matplotlib code that plots the C-alpha trace (Angstrom):
import matplotlib.pyplot as plt

x = [-49.2, -45.8, -43.7, -42.3, -38.2, -36.4, -33.4, -29.8, -28.6, -25.5, -22.4, -20.6, -17.4, -19.9, -21.7, -18.3, -16.9, -19.8, -20.0, -16.0, -16.2, -19.1, -17.1, -13.9, -16.5, -17.6, -14.2, -11.5, -13.5, -13.5, -9.6, -8.6, -10.4, -9.4, -5.8, -3.3, -3.6, -5.3, -3.0, -3.3, -1.5, -1.7, 1.7, 1.7, 4.8, 5.5, 8.2, 9.2, 7.2, 3.3, 3.6, 6.0, 9.1, 6.7, 8.3, 7.8, 4.5, 2.7, 3.7, 3.1, -0.2, -1.4, 0.2, -1.8, -4.9, -4.2, -3.6, -7.1, -9.0, -7.4, -8.2, -11.9, -12.2, -10.5, -11.0, -7.3, -4.4, -1.9, 1.6, 2.9, 6.6, 8.7, 11.0, 14.6, 13.3, 10.6, 12.8, 13.0, 9.2, 8.6, 11.3, 9.6, 6.2, 7.2, 8.2, 5.2, 6.8, 4.8, 0.8, 0.1, 2.4, 2.0, 3.8, 4.4, 3.1, 6.0, 7.7, 4.9, 6.0, 9.1, 8.4, 6.1, 8.8, 10.5, 7.5, 5.0, 3.0, 2.4, -1.4, -3.1, -5.6, -6.5, -5.1, -5.0, -6.1, -6.2, -9.1, -7.6, -7.1, -3.7, -1.5, 0.4, 3.2, 3.3, 6.5, 4.8, 7.0, 5.7, 4.2, 7.4, 9.9, 11.1, 11.5, 9.4, 10.5, 12.2, 15.6, 15.1, 15.1, 18.7, 20.7, 17.1, 15.6, 12.4, 10.3, 9.3, 6.9, 7.4, 3.9, 4.1, 4.2, 7.9, 6.7, 7.5, 10.9, 11.3, 10.1, 12.5, 15.6, 14.7, 14.1, 17.4, 19.1, 17.7, 19.7, 22.8, 22.7, 21.3, 19.2, 21.1, 23.6, 21.0, 19.4, 20.9, 18.4, 15.6, 13.6, 10.9, 8.5, 5.8, 3.0, 1.8, 0.2, 3.4, 5.5, 3.1, 2.8, 6.5, 7.0, 4.1, 6.1, 9.4, 11.2, 11.9, 11.8, 9.7, 7.4, 6.4, 2.8, 0.5, -2.5, -5.0, -2.9, -2.8, -6.5, -7.2, -5.0, -7.0, -10.2, -8.5, -6.6, -7.6, -5.9, -2.8, -3.3, -3.2, 0.4, 1.6, 2.2, 3.1, 6.3, 6.2, 4.0, 4.4, 2.7, 0.3, 2.0, 0.3, -1.2, 0.2, -0.7, -1.9, -0.9, -0.8, 1.3, -0.6, -1.6, 0.1, -3.0, -6.5, -9.4, -11.7, -9.0, -8.1, -11.6, -12.4, -9.7, -10.2, -14.2, -12.6, -10.7, -13.4, -15.4, -13.3, -14.8, -17.8, -16.7, -15.4, -12.1, -11.9, -12.1, -9.5, -7.1, -7.7, -7.4, -3.9, -2.7, -3.8, -6.2, -9.8, -10.6, -9.5, -10.5, -10.5, -7.5, -8.5, -8.9, -5.9, -3.5, -1.4, -0.9, 0.2, 2.5, 4.2, 4.3, 5.8, 8.5, 9.4, 9.5, 11.2, 13.5, 14.6, 18.4, 20.5, 18.5, 19.7, 23.3, 23.3]
y = [1.8, 1.4, 3.7, 3.1, 2.8, 4.1, 2.7, 3.6, 7.2, 6.5, 8.4, 11.2, 9.1, 6.1, 8.6, 10.1, 6.8, 5.7, 8.9, 8.6, 5.0, 6.2, 8.4, 6.2, 3.8, 6.1, 7.8, 4.9, 3.1, 6.2, 7.1, 3.8, 3.9, 7.2, 6.4, 9.2, 12.6, 14.9, 16.3, 20.4, 19.0, 15.2, 14.1, 11.8, 10.0, 7.6, 5.3, 6.9, 8.3, 7.5, 8.1, 5.4, 7.2, 10.4, 13.4, 17.3, 19.0, 15.4, 14.4, 17.9, 18.0, 14.6, 15.4, 18.5, 16.5, 13.9, 17.0, 18.8, 15.2, 14.7, 18.1, 17.9, 14.3, 15.4, 18.7, 18.7, 20.4, 17.8, 17.3, 14.8, 14.0, 11.4, 9.6, 8.0, 4.4, 2.4, 2.0, 5.7, 5.9, 2.8, 4.4, 8.1, 6.7, 4.8, 7.8, 9.9, 12.3, 10.6, 9.8, 8.3, 5.8, 4.5, 1.5, -0.6, -3.9, -5.8, -3.2, -3.2, -6.8, -6.1, -3.6, -5.7, -7.7, -5.1, -2.7, -5.0, -2.1, -0.9, -1.3, -1.5, 0.7, 0.5, -0.8, 0.5, -1.6, -1.8, -4.0, -6.8, -6.8, -8.9, -7.9, -10.3, -9.5, -11.1, -11.5, -11.9, -12.6, -12.2, -15.5, -16.6, -16.3, -19.4, -19.2, -21.2, -19.5, -16.5, -18.4, -18.6, -14.6, -14.6, -11.8, -10.4, -7.1, -6.3, -3.4, -2.3, 0.3, 3.6, 3.7, 0.0, -0.7, -1.2, -4.8, -5.4, -4.7, -6.4, -9.8, -9.1, -8.6, -11.7, -13.6, -12.7, -13.6, -17.0, -17.4, -16.0, -12.5, -9.2, -8.2, -5.8, -8.5, -11.0, -9.4, -7.4, -4.2, -2.8, -0.1, 1.9, 3.0, 5.6, 3.1, -0.3, -0.2, 0.6, -1.7, -4.7, -2.8, -2.9, -7.0, -7.3, -5.6, -6.8, -3.8, -5.6, -9.3, -9.1, -6.8, -7.2, -5.7, -6.4, -8.5, -5.6, -4.1, -7.2, -7.8, -4.2, -4.8, -8.2, -5.9, -3.0, -5.2, -8.7, -9.0, -7.8, -9.6, -12.9, -12.4, -12.5, -15.4, -15.9, -16.7, -16.5, -14.9, -13.9, -15.5, -12.4, -9.6, -7.6, -4.2, -0.6, -0.2, 2.8, 2.1, 4.1, 3.1, 2.0, 4.3, 7.4, 8.8, 9.2, 7.0, 9.5, 10.8, 7.4, 6.6, 9.6, 9.0, 5.5, 6.4, 9.1, 6.6, 4.0, 6.4, 8.1, 6.4, 8.0, 11.7, 13.7, 14.6, 11.1, 9.8, 12.1, 11.0, 7.5, 8.1, 9.8, 7.0, 4.3, 2.9, 1.7, 2.1, 1.9, -1.0, -2.6, -4.8, -8.2, -11.0, -13.1, -10.1, -11.1, -14.6, -12.9, -10.9, -13.8, -15.7, -12.5, -12.2, -16.0, -15.8, -12.3, -11.7, -8.9, -8.2, -8.3, -11.5, -13.4, -12.9, -14.4]
z = [65.1, 64.0, 62.9, 59.4, 59.8, 57.0, 55.7, 57.2, 55.5, 53.6, 55.0, 53.4, 53.1, 51.0, 48.7, 47.6, 47.1, 45.0, 42.8, 42.4, 41.5, 38.6, 37.2, 36.9, 35.1, 32.7, 32.0, 31.9, 28.7, 26.9, 27.6, 26.7, 23.6, 22.3, 21.2, 20.8, 20.3, 17.4, 15.1, 14.3, 11.0, 9.9, 8.5, 6.1, 4.9, 2.0, 1.4, -2.0, -4.7, -4.9, -9.2, -9.6, -11.6, -12.3, -11.7, -11.9, -12.6, -13.0, -9.5, -8.1, -9.3, -8.1, -4.7, -4.6, -5.3, -2.7, -0.3, -0.9, -0.9, 2.6, 3.8, 2.5, 4.1, 7.5, 8.1, 8.9, 7.4, 6.2, 4.7, 2.7, 3.0, 1.0, 3.1, 2.0, 1.9, 4.0, 7.1, 7.3, 7.2, 9.7, 12.1, 12.1, 12.5, 15.8, 17.1, 16.5, 13.8, 10.9, 11.8, 8.6, 6.5, 2.6, 2.2, -0.9, 0.0, 0.3, 2.1, 5.0, 5.3, 5.8, 8.2, 10.3, 11.3, 13.1, 13.9, 15.2, 16.2, 12.8, 11.8, 8.4, 8.3, 4.2, 0.9, -2.5, -5.1, -8.8, -9.7, -8.0, -3.8, -4.7, -7.9, -9.4, -12.0, -15.3, -17.7, -21.6, -24.8, -28.2, -29.2, -31.6, -28.7, -27.5, -23.8, -21.7, -18.5, -17.0, -17.7, -20.9, -21.4, -20.4, -22.8, -24.2, -23.5, -21.3, -20.9, -17.5, -17.3, -15.9, -14.4, -13.3, -9.2, -7.8, -6.8, -10.9, -10.5, -7.1, -9.1, -12.2, -9.5, -7.8, -10.6, -12.5, -9.1, -9.0, -12.4, -10.8, -11.9, -11.4, -13.7, -15.8, -16.2, -16.8, -19.1, -22.1, -21.6, -19.8, -21.0, -19.4, -21.8, -20.3, -19.7, -19.9, -23.3, -24.5, -22.7, -24.3, -27.6, -28.1, -27.0, -29.8, -32.5, -31.7, -30.5, -26.8, -26.4, -23.3, -21.0, -17.7, -16.1, -13.4, -14.2, -14.0, -16.9, -19.3, -19.0, -19.9, -23.1, -24.0, -23.8, -25.8, -28.4, -28.5, -31.7, -30.5, -27.1, -29.3, -30.4, -26.7, -24.6, -20.7, -19.6, -16.0, -13.2, -9.5, -6.6, -5.3, -3.8, -1.3, -2.1, -1.3, 2.3, 3.8, 7.8, 11.3, 14.2, 17.3, 20.1, 18.1, 16.5, 18.1, 17.0, 15.3, 13.1, 12.0, 11.2, 9.3, 7.5, 6.4, 5.7, 3.4, 1.9, 1.4, -0.3, -2.5, -5.7, -4.9, -4.7, -7.9, -6.5, -5.3, -8.5, -9.8, -7.3, -8.0, -11.7, -11.0, -8.9, -11.4, -8.6, -8.7, -5.2, -1.4, 0.5, 4.0, 4.8, 3.6, 6.2, 5.1, 4.6, 7.3, 5.5, 2.2, 4.0, 5.7, 2.2, 0.7, 3.7, 2.8, -1.0, -0.9, 2.2, 3.0, 1.1, 4.5, 5.9, 2.5, 3.3, 6.6]

ax = plt.figure().add_subplot(projection="3d")
ax.plot(x, y, z, "-o")
ax.set_aspect("equal")
plt.show()
């Protein structure tokens, strides 16, 4: 009878090598996937006021609600810090001083040119993903385009998005003057409905609002809406962007933060938050966002870029 021949026993060195290789195989993907570090305090920056021109108790109440909402959703204490401008916000994010940033859409378009590692986490939406600015007048106004508004008065609502002011500034500059020189006066009523009412009643010659506001006015006041006419509208603007800087924050925190934003409309505190900031919800960055950002940079180049 032949004895059964056993396979050669692996050497101790080979065994150690295989175990080490297995450990590396298991740990390296996890380490490469988990970007950044989980912070003790989530530091969030904004490029300006998150409430348009609102100040005082109204803004403080809204920020307190936002702070509590983020705490509920992430379990992290958080600090919301307004920055001087979008440049300071992007720079601090690149250094890791801030983990999350809130940009106006056109600001994010500008920031991405210099800070290519800025990434959109979510977008803030008010009915439509891409807001559009509309300049309207009373139906008896003779203006047929923006140039026809020279020397007239305009209502720019205090709670309108900053992109409305950008549109007015660039339209005025295209006609050879700054907005305050091209228009005889710019007034800032508290809200979009007052701005449109003033245009209907002839208290101002024109008003600028976004598409969602104009549609809401048509539903609420169809008779008065018929007394308005569109003079000019903008191309779609990118929506406000909630952004992060690649590799500065761990994936688990990013995922939790994003899930909390996307589910805001389903929770009571989230609904309050959306109402305060005039939003209908947060959404994932749309697939064509890069295209819209590029179109925005082309139509609205940085002021210093236009002088070169």
